[in-house]
CHARMM internal coordinates of N, CA and C (Angstrom, degrees):
IC EDIT
DIST 1 N 1 CA 1.4508
DIST 1 CA 1 C 1.5309
ANGL 1 N 1 CA 1 C 110.47
DIST 1 C 2 N 1.3148
ANGL 1 CA 1 C 2 N 117.13
DIHE 1 N 1 CA 1 C 2 N -42.78
DIST 2 N 2 CA 1.4576
ANGL 1 C 2 N 2 CA 120.36
DIHE 1 CA 1 C 2 N 2 CA -178.75
DIST 2 CA 2 C 1.5287
ANGL 2 N 2 CA 2 C 111.68
DIHE 1 C 2 N 2 CA 2 C -106.40
DIST 2 C 3 N 1.3336
ANGL 2 CA 2 C 3 N 117.16
DIHE 2 N 2 CA 2 C 3 N 22.30
DIST 3 N 3 CA 1.4568
ANGL 2 C 3 N 3 CA 119.87
DIHE 2 CA 2 C 3 N 3 CA -179.88
DIST 3 CA 3 C 1.5241
ANGL 3 N 3 CA 3 C 109.65
DIHE 2 C 3 N 3 CA 3 C -63.29
DIST 3 C 4 N 1.2983
ANGL 3 CA 3 C 4 N 115.77
DIHE 3 N 3 CA 3 C 4 N 138.93
DIST 4 N 4 CA 1.4529
ANGL 3 C 4 N 4 CA 120.45
DIHE 3 CA 3 C 4 N 4 CA 177.42
DIST 4 CA 4 C 1.5199
ANGL 4 N 4 CA 4 C 114.25
DIHE 3 C 4 N 4 CA 4 C 84.82
DIST 4 C 5 N 1.3286
ANGL 4 CA 4 C 5 N 118.05
DIHE 4 N 4 CA 4 C 5 N -2.56
DIST 5 N 5 CA 1.4614
ANGL 4 C 5 N 5 CA 121.55
DIHE 4 CA 4 C 5 N 5 CA 179.11
DIST 5 CA 5 C 1.5251
ANGL 5 N 5 CA 5 C 109.49
DIHE 4 C 5 N 5 CA 5 C -101.50
DIST 5 C 6 N 1.2974
ANGL 5 CA 5 C 6 N 115.77
DIHE 5 N 5 CA 5 C 6 N 143.38
DIST 6 N 6 CA 1.4577
ANGL 5 C 6 N 6 CA 119.56
DIHE 5 CA 5 C 6 N 6 CA 175.60
DIST 6 CA 6 C 1.5257
ANGL 6 N 6 CA 6 C 108.95
DIHE 5 C 6 N 6 CA 6 C -79.24
DIST 6 C 7 N 1.3076
ANGL 6 CA 6 C 7 N 115.07
DIHE 6 N 6 CA 6 C 7 N 167.14
DIST 7 N 7 CA 1.4646
ANGL 6 C 7 N 7 CA 120.40
DIHE 6 CA 6 C 7 N 7 CA 178.84
DIST 7 CA 7 C 1.5220
ANGL 7 N 7 CA 7 C 110.85
DIHE 6 C 7 N 7 CA 7 C -60.14
DIST 7 C 8 N 1.3194
ANGL 7 CA 7 C 8 N 117.33
DIHE 7 N 7 CA 7 C 8 N -40.65
DIST 8 N 8 CA 1.4636
ANGL 7 C 8 N 8 CA 120.67
DIHE 7 CA 7 C 8 N 8 CA -179.10
DIST 8 CA 8 C 1.5286
ANGL 8 N 8 CA 8 C 111.15
DIHE 7 C 8 N 8 CA 8 C -65.90
DIST 8 C 9 N 1.3164
ANGL 8 CA 8 C 9 N 118.11
DIHE 8 N 8 CA 8 C 9 N -36.78
DIST 9 N 9 CA 1.4652
ANGL 8 C 9 N 9 CA 120.92
DIHE 8 CA 8 C 9 N 9 CA 177.96
DIST 9 CA 9 C 1.5251
ANGL 9 N 9 CA 9 C 111.25
DIHE 8 C 9 N 9 CA 9 C -67.35
DIST 9 C 10 N 1.3142
ANGL 9 CA 9 C 10 N 117.58
DIHE 9 N 9 CA 9 C 10 N -37.54
DIST 10 N 10 CA 1.4650
ANGL 9 C 10 N 10 CA 121.62
DIHE 9 CA 9 C 10 N 10 CA 177.34
DIST 10 CA 10 C 1.5202
ANGL 10 N 10 CA 10 C 110.06
DIHE 9 C 10 N 10 CA 10 C -65.45
DIST 10 C 11 N 1.3242
ANGL 10 CA 10 C 11 N 117.09
DIHE 10 N 10 CA 10 C 11 N -42.92
DIST 11 N 11 CA 1.4650
ANGL 10 C 11 N 11 CA 120.85
DIHE 10 CA 10 C 11 N 11 CA 178.39
DIST 11 CA 11 C 1.5242
ANGL 11 N 11 CA 11 C 110.04
DIHE 10 C 11 N 11 CA 11 C -62.30
DIST 11 C 12 N 1.3226
ANGL 11 CA 11 C 12 N 117.55
DIHE 11 N 11 CA 11 C 12 N -41.57
DIST 12 N 12 CA 1.4631
ANGL 11 C 12 N 12 CA 120.57
DIHE 11 CA 11 C 12 N 12 CA 178.54
DIST 12 CA 12 C 1.5269
ANGL 12 N 12 CA 12 C 111.65
DIHE 11 C 12 N 12 CA 12 C -63.00
DIST 12 C 13 N 1.3278
ANGL 12 CA 12 C 13 N 117.34
DIHE 12 N 12 CA 12 C 13 N -35.76
DIST 13 N 13 CA 1.4627
ANGL 12 C 13 N 13 CA 120.81
DIHE 12 CA 12 C 13 N 13 CA 177.68
DIST 13 CA 13 C 1.5251
ANGL 13 N 13 CA 13 C 112.09
DIHE 12 C 13 N 13 CA 13 C -68.60
DIST 13 C 14 N 1.3186
ANGL 13 CA 13 C 14 N 115.57
DIHE 13 N 13 CA 13 C 14 N -37.32
DIST 14 N 14 CA 1.4687
ANGL 13 C 14 N 14 CA 120.33
DIHE 13 CA 13 C 14 N 14 CA -176.52
DIST 14 CA 14 C 1.5215
ANGL 14 N 14 CA 14 C 113.72
DIHE 13 C 14 N 14 CA 14 C -89.25
DIST 14 C 15 N 1.3147
ANGL 14 CA 14 C 15 N 118.30
DIHE 14 N 14 CA 14 C 15 N -8.56
DIST 15 N 15 CA 1.4594
ANGL 14 C 15 N 15 CA 121.97
DIHE 14 CA 14 C 15 N 15 CA -175.93
DIST 15 CA 15 C 1.5371
ANGL 15 N 15 CA 15 C 113.92
DIHE 14 C 15 N 15 CA 15 C -56.48
DIST 15 C 16 N 1.3384
ANGL 15 CA 15 C 16 N 120.45
DIHE 15 N 15 CA 15 C 16 N -43.28
DIST 16 N 16 CA 1.4760
ANGL 15 C 16 N 16 CA 118.21
DIHE 15 CA 15 C 16 N 16 CA 177.42
DIST 16 CA 16 C 1.5289
ANGL 16 N 16 CA 16 C 113.15
DIHE 15 C 16 N 16 CA 16 C -59.37
DIST 16 C 17 N 1.3251
ANGL 16 CA 16 C 17 N 117.46
DIHE 16 N 16 CA 16 C 17 N -38.09
DIST 17 N 17 CA 1.4685
ANGL 16 C 17 N 17 CA 119.95
DIHE 16 CA 16 C 17 N 17 CA 178.30
DIST 17 CA 17 C 1.5224
ANGL 17 N 17 CA 17 C 111.86
DIHE 16 C 17 N 17 CA 17 C -69.07
DIST 17 C 18 N 1.3122
ANGL 17 CA 17 C 18 N 116.25
DIHE 17 N 17 CA 17 C 18 N -37.00
DIST 18 N 18 CA 1.4629
ANGL 17 C 18 N 18 CA 120.32
DIHE 17 CA 17 C 18 N 18 CA 177.98
DIST 18 CA 18 C 1.5226
ANGL 18 N 18 CA 18 C 110.15
DIHE 17 C 18 N 18 CA 18 C -65.34
DIST 18 C 19 N 1.3215
ANGL 18 CA 18 C 19 N 117.23
DIHE 18 N 18 CA 18 C 19 N -42.88
DIST 19 N 19 CA 1.4699
ANGL 18 C 19 N 19 CA 121.52
DIHE 18 CA 18 C 19 N 19 CA 178.99
DIST 19 CA 19 C 1.5210
ANGL 19 N 19 CA 19 C 110.38
DIHE 18 C 19 N 19 CA 19 C -65.51
DIST 19 C 20 N 1.3273
ANGL 19 CA 19 C 20 N 117.67
DIHE 19 N 19 CA 19 C 20 N -41.30
DIST 20 N 20 CA 1.4669
ANGL 19 C 20 N 20 CA 121.47
DIHE 19 CA 19 C 20 N 20 CA 178.36
DIST 20 CA 20 C 1.5269
ANGL 20 N 20 CA 20 C 110.83
DIHE 19 C 20 N 20 CA 20 C -62.21
DIST 20 C 21 N 1.3203
ANGL 20 CA 20 C 21 N 116.71
DIHE 20 N 20 CA 20 C 21 N -44.72
DIST 21 N 21 CA 1.4667
ANGL 20 C 21 N 21 CA 121.19
DIHE 20 CA 20 C 21 N 21 CA 178.55
DIST 21 CA 21 C 1.5289
ANGL 21 N 21 CA 21 C 111.15
DIHE 20 C 21 N 21 CA 21 C -60.55
DIST 21 C 22 N 1.3231
ANGL 21 CA 21 C 22 N 116.46
DIHE 21 N 21 CA 21 C 22 N -46.81
DIST 22 N 22 CA 1.4640
ANGL 21 C 22 N 22 CA 121.32
DIHE 21 CA 21 C 22 N 22 CA -179.71
DIST 22 CA 22 C 1.5314
ANGL 22 N 22 CA 22 C 110.71
DIHE 21 C 22 N 22 CA 22 C -62.86
DIST 22 C 23 N 1.3326
ANGL 22 CA 22 C 23 N 117.28
DIHE 22 N 22 CA 22 C 23 N -44.19
DIST 23 N 23 CA 1.4601
ANGL 22 C 23 N 23 CA 121.36
DIHE 22 CA 22 C 23 N 23 CA 179.42
DIST 23 CA 23 C 1.5180
ANGL 23 N 23 CA 23 C 112.30
DIHE 22 C 23 N 23 CA 23 C -63.27
DIST 23 C 24 N 1.3335
ANGL 23 CA 23 C 24 N 116.68
DIHE 23 N 23 CA 23 C 24 N -39.60
DIST 24 N 24 CA 1.4610
ANGL 23 C 24 N 24 CA 121.23
DIHE 23 CA 23 C 24 N 24 CA 179.08
DIST 24 CA 24 C 1.5294
ANGL 24 N 24 CA 24 C 110.73
DIHE 23 C 24 N 24 CA 24 C -65.04
DIST 24 C 25 N 1.3187
ANGL 24 CA 24 C 25 N 117.03
DIHE 24 N 24 CA 24 C 25 N -39.90
DIST 25 N 25 CA 1.4629
ANGL 24 C 25 N 25 CA 120.48
DIHE 24 CA 24 C 25 N 25 CA 177.97
DIST 25 CA 25 C 1.5293
ANGL 25 N 25 CA 25 C 110.78
DIHE 24 C 25 N 25 CA 25 C -65.56
DIST 25 C 26 N 1.3278
ANGL 25 CA 25 C 26 N 117.67
DIHE 25 N 25 CA 25 C 26 N -43.28
DIST 26 N 26 CA 1.4668
ANGL 25 C 26 N 26 CA 121.54
DIHE 25 CA 25 C 26 N 26 CA 178.67
DIST 26 CA 26 C 1.5291
ANGL 26 N 26 CA 26 C 110.18
DIHE 25 C 26 N 26 CA 26 C -62.15
DIST 26 C 27 N 1.3390
ANGL 26 CA 26 C 27 N 117.39
DIHE 26 N 26 CA 26 C 27 N -43.32
DIST 27 N 27 CA 1.4694
ANGL 26 C 27 N 27 CA 121.26
DIHE 26 CA 26 C 27 N 27 CA 177.95
DIST 27 CA 27 C 1.5237
ANGL 27 N 27 CA 27 C 110.65
DIHE 26 C 27 N 27 CA 27 C -58.92
DIST 27 C 28 N 1.3206
ANGL 27 CA 27 C 28 N 117.14
DIHE 27 N 27 CA 27 C 28 N -48.13
DIST 28 N 28 CA 1.4622
ANGL 27 C 28 N 28 CA 120.50
DIHE 27 CA 27 C 28 N 28 CA -177.36
DIST 28 CA 28 C 1.5250
ANGL 28 N 28 CA 28 C 112.04
DIHE 27 C 28 N 28 CA 28 C -66.25
DIST 28 C 29 N 1.3167
ANGL 28 CA 28 C 29 N 117.41
DIHE 28 N 28 CA 28 C 29 N -40.64
DIST 29 N 29 CA 1.4702
ANGL 28 C 29 N 29 CA 120.02
DIHE 28 CA 28 C 29 N 29 CA 178.17
DIST 29 CA 29 C 1.5184
ANGL 29 N 29 CA 29 C 110.04
DIHE 28 C 29 N 29 CA 29 C -62.73
DIST 29 C 30 N 1.3281
ANGL 29 CA 29 C 30 N 117.12
DIHE 29 N 29 CA 29 C 30 N -41.67
DIST 30 N 30 CA 1.4637
ANGL 29 C 30 N 30 CA 121.30
DIHE 29 CA 29 C 30 N 30 CA 178.21
DIST 30 CA 30 C 1.5279
ANGL 30 N 30 CA 30 C 110.81
DIHE 29 C 30 N 30 CA 30 C -62.63
DIST 30 C 31 N 1.3309
ANGL 30 CA 30 C 31 N 117.07
DIHE 30 N 30 CA 30 C 31 N -43.94
DIST 31 N 31 CA 1.4653
ANGL 30 C 31 N 31 CA 120.63
DIHE 30 CA 30 C 31 N 31 CA 179.49
DIST 31 CA 31 C 1.5245
ANGL 31 N 31 CA 31 C 111.69
DIHE 30 C 31 N 31 CA 31 C -65.46
DIST 31 C 32 N 1.3217
ANGL 31 CA 31 C 32 N 117.28
DIHE 31 N 31 CA 31 C 32 N -37.30
DIST 32 N 32 CA 1.4662
ANGL 31 C 32 N 32 CA 120.44
DIHE 31 CA 31 C 32 N 32 CA 179.32
DIST 32 CA 32 C 1.5270
ANGL 32 N 32 CA 32 C 110.15
DIHE 31 C 32 N 32 CA 32 C -60.67
DIST 32 C 33 N 1.3233
ANGL 32 CA 32 C 33 N 117.36
DIHE 32 N 32 CA 32 C 33 N -44.05
DIST 33 N 33 CA 1.4666
ANGL 32 C 33 N 33 CA 119.76
DIHE 32 CA 32 C 33 N 33 CA -178.06
DIST 33 CA 33 C 1.5233
ANGL 33 N 33 CA 33 C 112.78
DIHE 32 C 33 N 33 CA 33 C -77.46
DIST 33 C 34 N 1.3209
ANGL 33 CA 33 C 34 N 118.30
DIHE 33 N 33 CA 33 C 34 N -33.99
DIST 34 N 34 CA 1.4636
ANGL 33 C 34 N 34 CA 120.35
DIHE 33 CA 33 C 34 N 34 CA -177.58
DIST 34 CA 34 C 1.5227
ANGL 34 N 34 CA 34 C 113.64
DIHE 33 C 34 N 34 CA 34 C -81.57
DIST 34 C 35 N 1.3362
ANGL 34 CA 34 C 35 N 117.16
DIHE 34 N 34 CA 34 C 35 N -45.94
DIST 35 N 35 CA 1.4628
ANGL 34 C 35 N 35 CA 120.52
DIHE 34 CA 34 C 35 N 35 CA -172.93
DIST 35 CA 35 C 1.5112
ANGL 35 N 35 CA 35 C 114.21
DIHE 34 C 35 N 35 CA 35 C -106.18
DIST 35 C 36 N 1.3275
ANGL 35 CA 35 C 36 N 118.03
DIHE 35 N 35 CA 35 C 36 N -16.88
DIST 36 N 36 CA 1.4586
ANGL 35 C 36 N 36 CA 120.16
DIHE 35 CA 35 C 36 N 36 CA 179.98
DIST 36 CA 36 C 1.5135
ANGL 36 N 36 CA 36 C 111.89
DIHE 35 C 36 N 36 CA 36 C 88.92
DIST 36 C 37 N 1.3155
ANGL 36 CA 36 C 37 N 114.32
DIHE 36 N 36 CA 36 C 37 N -172.78
DIST 37 N 37 CA 1.4578
ANGL 36 C 37 N 37 CA 121.18
DIHE 36 CA 36 C 37 N 37 CA -176.84
DIST 37 CA 37 C 1.5174
ANGL 37 N 37 CA 37 C 110.05
DIHE 36 C 37 N 37 CA 37 C -126.25
DIST 37 C 38 N 1.3216
ANGL 37 CA 37 C 38 N 115.32
DIHE 37 N 37 CA 37 C 38 N 157.10
DIST 38 N 38 CA 1.4509
ANGL 37 C 38 N 38 CA 121.00
DIHE 37 CA 37 C 38 N 38 CA -179.51
DIST 38 CA 38 C 1.5293
ANGL 38 N 38 CA 38 C 110.80
DIHE 37 C 38 N 38 CA 38 C -93.88
DIST 38 C 39 N 1.3151
ANGL 38 CA 38 C 39 N 116.36
DIHE 38 N 38 CA 38 C 39 N -44.40
DIST 39 N 39 CA 1.4579
ANGL 38 C 39 N 39 CA 120.23
DIHE 38 CA 38 C 39 N 39 CA -179.37
DIST 39 CA 39 C 1.5281
ANGL 39 N 39 CA 39 C 108.94
DIHE 38 C 39 N 39 CA 39 C -124.88
DIST 39 C 40 N 1.2925
ANGL 39 CA 39 C 40 N 116.69
DIHE 39 N 39 CA 39 C 40 N 162.48
DIST 40 N 40 CA 1.4658
ANGL 39 C 40 N 40 CA 123.69
DIHE 39 CA 39 C 40 N 40 CA -174.55
DIST 40 CA 40 C 1.5247
ANGL 40 N 40 CA 40 C 109.75
DIHE 39 C 40 N 40 CA 40 C 59.84
DIST 40 C 41 N 1.3004
ANGL 40 CA 40 C 41 N 118.11
DIHE 40 N 40 CA 40 C 41 N -158.56
DIST 41 N 41 CA 1.4644
ANGL 40 C 41 N 41 CA 121.02
DIHE 40 CA 40 C 41 N 41 CA 179.63
DIST 41 CA 41 C 1.5248
ANGL 41 N 41 CA 41 C 109.16
DIHE 40 C 41 N 41 CA 41 C -124.07
DIST 41 C 42 N 1.3358
ANGL 41 CA 41 C 42 N 115.74
DIHE 41 N 41 CA 41 C 42 N 166.24
DIST 42 N 42 CA 1.4593
ANGL 41 C 42 N 42 CA 120.03
DIHE 41 CA 41 C 42 N 42 CA -178.46
DIST 42 CA 42 C 1.5263
ANGL 42 N 42 CA 42 C 112.99
DIHE 41 C 42 N 42 CA 42 C -57.92
DIST 42 C 43 N 1.3455
ANGL 42 CA 42 C 43 N 119.13
DIHE 42 N 42 CA 42 C 43 N -47.47
DIST 43 N 43 CA 1.4722
ANGL 42 C 43 N 43 CA 118.27
DIHE 42 CA 42 C 43 N 43 CA -179.67
DIST 43 CA 43 C 1.5352
ANGL 43 N 43 CA 43 C 113.13
DIHE 42 C 43 N 43 CA 43 C -61.21
DIST 43 C 44 N 1.3258
ANGL 43 CA 43 C 44 N 116.68
DIHE 43 N 43 CA 43 C 44 N -36.97
DIST 44 N 44 CA 1.4659
ANGL 43 C 44 N 44 CA 119.80
DIHE 43 CA 43 C 44 N 44 CA 178.99
DIST 44 CA 44 C 1.5156
ANGL 44 N 44 CA 44 C 110.44
DIHE 43 C 44 N 44 CA 44 C -65.48
DIST 44 C 45 N 1.3399
ANGL 44 CA 44 C 45 N 117.46
DIHE 44 N 44 CA 44 C 45 N -45.56
DIST 45 N 45 CA 1.4601
ANGL 44 C 45 N 45 CA 120.13
DIHE 44 CA 44 C 45 N 45 CA 179.22
DIST 45 CA 45 C 1.5282
ANGL 45 N 45 CA 45 C 111.19
DIHE 44 C 45 N 45 CA 45 C -65.01
DIST 45 C 46 N 1.3304
ANGL 45 CA 45 C 46 N 117.40
DIHE 45 N 45 CA 45 C 46 N -36.60
DIST 46 N 46 CA 1.4628
ANGL 45 C 46 N 46 CA 119.75
DIHE 45 CA 45 C 46 N 46 CA 176.57
DIST 46 CA 46 C 1.5203
ANGL 46 N 46 CA 46 C 110.97
DIHE 45 C 46 N 46 CA 46 C -60.92
DIST 46 C 47 N 1.3166
ANGL 46 CA 46 C 47 N 117.06
DIHE 46 N 46 CA 46 C 47 N -44.36
DIST 47 N 47 CA 1.4584
ANGL 46 C 47 N 47 CA 120.47
DIHE 46 CA 46 C 47 N 47 CA 178.04
DIST 47 CA 47 C 1.5225
ANGL 47 N 47 CA 47 C 111.61
DIHE 46 C 47 N 47 CA 47 C -63.03
DIST 47 C 48 N 1.3195
ANGL 47 CA 47 C 48 N 116.80
DIHE 47 N 47 CA 47 C 48 N -43.11
DIST 48 N 48 CA 1.4649
ANGL 47 C 48 N 48 CA 120.35
DIHE 47 CA 47 C 48 N 48 CA 179.21
DIST 48 CA 48 C 1.5224
ANGL 48 N 48 CA 48 C 110.57
DIHE 47 C 48 N 48 CA 48 C -62.35
DIST 48 C 49 N 1.3258
ANGL 48 CA 48 C 49 N 116.94
DIHE 48 N 48 CA 48 C 49 N -46.44
DIST 49 N 49 CA 1.4622
ANGL 48 C 49 N 49 CA 121.07
DIHE 48 CA 48 C 49 N 49 CA -178.78
DIST 49 CA 49 C 1.5234
ANGL 49 N 49 CA 49 C 110.84
DIHE 48 C 49 N 49 CA 49 C -63.44
DIST 49 C 50 N 1.3229
ANGL 49 CA 49 C 50 N 117.32
DIHE 49 N 49 CA 49 C 50 N -41.44
DIST 50 N 50 CA 1.4562
ANGL 49 C 50 N 50 CA 120.42
DIHE 49 CA 49 C 50 N 50 CA -176.36
DIST 50 CA 50 C 1.5250
ANGL 50 N 50 CA 50 C 113.66
DIHE 49 C 50 N 50 CA 50 C -77.87
DIST 50 C 51 N 1.3185
ANGL 50 CA 50 C 51 N 117.74
DIHE 50 N 50 CA 50 C 51 N -34.53
DIST 51 N 51 CA 1.4584
ANGL 50 C 51 N 51 CA 120.17
DIHE 50 CA 50 C 51 N 51 CA -171.53
DIST 51 CA 51 C 1.5246
ANGL 51 N 51 CA 51 C 114.78
DIHE 50 C 51 N 51 CA 51 C -99.49
DIST 51 C 52 N 1.3096
ANGL 51 CA 51 C 52 N 118.45
DIHE 51 N 51 CA 51 C 52 N -23.61
DIST 52 N 52 CA 1.4686
ANGL 51 C 52 N 52 CA 120.70
DIHE 51 CA 51 C 52 N 52 CA -178.96
DIST 52 CA 52 C 1.5219
ANGL 52 N 52 CA 52 C 107.80
DIHE 51 C 52 N 52 CA 52 C -100.67
DIST 52 C 53 N 1.3048
ANGL 52 CA 52 C 53 N 115.59
DIHE 52 N 52 CA 52 C 53 N 107.68
DIST 53 N 53 CA 1.4620
ANGL 52 C 53 N 53 CA 121.79
DIHE 52 CA 52 C 53 N 53 CA -174.25
DIST 53 CA 53 C 1.5304
ANGL 53 N 53 CA 53 C 111.44
DIHE 52 C 53 N 53 CA 53 C -62.41
DIST 53 C 54 N 1.2815
ANGL 53 CA 53 C 54 N 117.11
DIHE 53 N 53 CA 53 C 54 N 131.24
DIST 54 N 54 CA 1.4625
ANGL 53 C 54 N 54 CA 128.27
DIHE 53 CA 53 C 54 N 54 CA 176.58
DIST 54 CA 54 C 1.5253
ANGL 54 N 54 CA 54 C 113.23
DIHE 53 C 54 N 54 CA 54 C 59.69
DIST 54 C 55 N 1.3211
ANGL 54 CA 54 C 55 N 118.02
DIHE 54 N 54 CA 54 C 55 N -51.01
DIST 55 N 55 CA 1.4607
ANGL 54 C 55 N 55 CA 120.32
DIHE 54 CA 54 C 55 N 55 CA -176.82
DIST 55 CA 55 C 1.5279
ANGL 55 N 55 CA 55 C 112.43
DIHE 54 C 55 N 55 CA 55 C -71.94
DIST 55 C 56 N 1.3208
ANGL 55 CA 55 C 56 N 118.43
DIHE 55 N 55 CA 55 C 56 N -25.84
DIST 56 N 56 CA 1.4654
ANGL 55 C 56 N 56 CA 121.51
DIHE 55 CA 55 C 56 N 56 CA 176.85
DIST 56 CA 56 C 1.5152
ANGL 56 N 56 CA 56 C 111.87
DIHE 55 C 56 N 56 CA 56 C -63.79
DIST 56 C 57 N 1.3516
ANGL 56 CA 56 C 57 N 118.31
DIHE 56 N 56 CA 56 C 57 N -54.70
DIST 57 N 57 CA 1.4657
ANGL 56 C 57 N 57 CA 119.42
DIHE 56 CA 56 C 57 N 57 CA 177.53
DIST 57 CA 57 C 1.5274
ANGL 57 N 57 CA 57 C 113.43
DIHE 56 C 57 N 57 CA 57 C -62.49
DIST 57 C 58 N 1.3189
ANGL 57 CA 57 C 58 N 116.97
DIHE 57 N 57 CA 57 C 58 N -38.94
DIST 58 N 58 CA 1.4675
ANGL 57 C 58 N 58 CA 119.70
DIHE 57 CA 57 C 58 N 58 CA 179.04
DIST 58 CA 58 C 1.5215
ANGL 58 N 58 CA 58 C 109.99
DIHE 57 C 58 N 58 CA 58 C -66.11
DIST 58 C 59 N 1.3274
ANGL 58 CA 58 C 59 N 116.97
DIHE 58 N 58 CA 58 C 59 N -40.41
DIST 59 N 59 CA 1.4666
ANGL 58 C 59 N 59 CA 120.46
DIHE 58 CA 58 C 59 N 59 CA 176.74
DIST 59 CA 59 C 1.5169
ANGL 59 N 59 CA 59 C 111.93
DIHE 58 C 59 N 59 CA 59 C -61.56
DIST 59 C 60 N 1.3265
ANGL 59 CA 59 C 60 N 116.33
DIHE 59 N 59 CA 59 C 60 N -41.00
DIST 60 N 60 CA 1.4668
ANGL 59 C 60 N 60 CA 118.88
DIHE 59 CA 59 C 60 N 60 CA 177.52
DIST 60 CA 60 C 1.5259
ANGL 60 N 60 CA 60 C 110.74
DIHE 59 C 60 N 60 CA 60 C -63.12
DIST 60 C 61 N 1.3342
ANGL 60 CA 60 C 61 N 116.98
DIHE 60 N 60 CA 60 C 61 N -45.65
DIST 61 N 61 CA 1.4655
ANGL 60 C 61 N 61 CA 119.98
DIHE 60 CA 60 C 61 N 61 CA -178.64
DIST 61 CA 61 C 1.5265
ANGL 61 N 61 CA 61 C 111.64
DIHE 60 C 61 N 61 CA 61 C -63.35
DIST 61 C 62 N 1.3223
ANGL 61 CA 61 C 62 N 118.18
DIHE 61 N 61 CA 61 C 62 N -32.91
DIST 62 N 62 CA 1.4576
ANGL 61 C 62 N 62 CA 120.91
DIHE 61 CA 61 C 62 N 62 CA -179.06
DIST 62 CA 62 C 1.5194
ANGL 62 N 62 CA 62 C 113.41
DIHE 61 C 62 N 62 CA 62 C -84.53
DIST 62 C 63 N 1.3351
ANGL 62 CA 62 C 63 N 117.25
DIHE 62 N 62 CA 62 C 63 N -40.90
DIST 63 N 63 CA 1.4649
ANGL 62 C 63 N 63 CA 120.03
DIHE 62 CA 62 C 63 N 63 CA -169.97
DIST 63 CA 63 C 1.5285
ANGL 63 N 63 CA 63 C 115.31
DIHE 62 C 63 N 63 CA 63 C -117.15
DIST 63 C 64 N 1.3163
ANGL 63 CA 63 C 64 N 119.23
DIHE 63 N 63 CA 63 C 64 N -24.53
DIST 64 N 64 CA 1.4501
ANGL 63 C 64 N 64 CA 120.49
DIHE 63 CA 63 C 64 N 64 CA -171.91
DIST 64 CA 64 C 1.5101
ANGL 64 N 64 CA 64 C 115.54
DIHE 63 C 64 N 64 CA 64 C -103.54
DIST 64 C 65 N 1.3151
ANGL 64 CA 64 C 65 N 116.05
DIHE 64 N 64 CA 64 C 65 N -17.18
DIST 65 N 65 CA 1.4625
ANGL 64 C 65 N 65 CA 119.68
DIHE 64 CA 64 C 65 N 65 CA -174.83
DIST 65 CA 65 C 1.5168
ANGL 65 N 65 CA 65 C 111.53
DIHE 64 C 65 N 65 CA 65 C -72.96
DIST 65 C 66 N 1.3036
ANGL 65 CA 65 C 66 N 115.92
DIHE 65 N 65 CA 65 C 66 N 134.41
DIST 66 N 66 CA 1.4625
ANGL 65 C 66 N 66 CA 121.34
DIHE 65 CA 65 C 66 N 66 CA 176.48
DIST 66 CA 66 C 1.5203
ANGL 66 N 66 CA 66 C 108.38
DIHE 65 C 66 N 66 CA 66 C -78.28
DIST 66 C 67 N 1.3052
ANGL 66 CA 66 C 67 N 116.29
DIHE 66 N 66 CA 66 C 67 N 128.12
DIST 67 N 67 CA 1.4634
ANGL 66 C 67 N 67 CA 120.98
DIHE 66 CA 66 C 67 N 67 CA -179.54
DIST 67 CA 67 C 1.5298
ANGL 67 N 67 CA 67 C 109.58
DIHE 66 C 67 N 67 CA 67 C -102.47
DIST 67 C 68 N 1.3079
ANGL 67 CA 67 C 68 N 115.03
DIHE 67 N 67 CA 67 C 68 N 137.55
DIST 68 N 68 CA 1.4656
ANGL 67 C 68 N 68 CA 119.37
DIHE 67 CA 67 C 68 N 68 CA -179.04
DIST 68 CA 68 C 1.4977
ANGL 68 N 68 CA 68 C 111.16
DIHE 67 C 68 N 68 CA 68 C -110.44
END
COOR INIT
IC SEED 1 N 1 CA 1 C
IC BUILD
């Protein structure tokens, strides 16, 4: 798939996804501290958001976020 591309070209292709992932994690961490969580505890959700790539933040937004 990436044959013939240099490492720098591959990084440039993946950079938007890396930025999106980082932004999503920052958003979820901010929401955890500001609004709290609905299920589990804050430290558990922090670990899930930080350690489970992409699906951790999405899981928090769907199932863990406290709705007002």
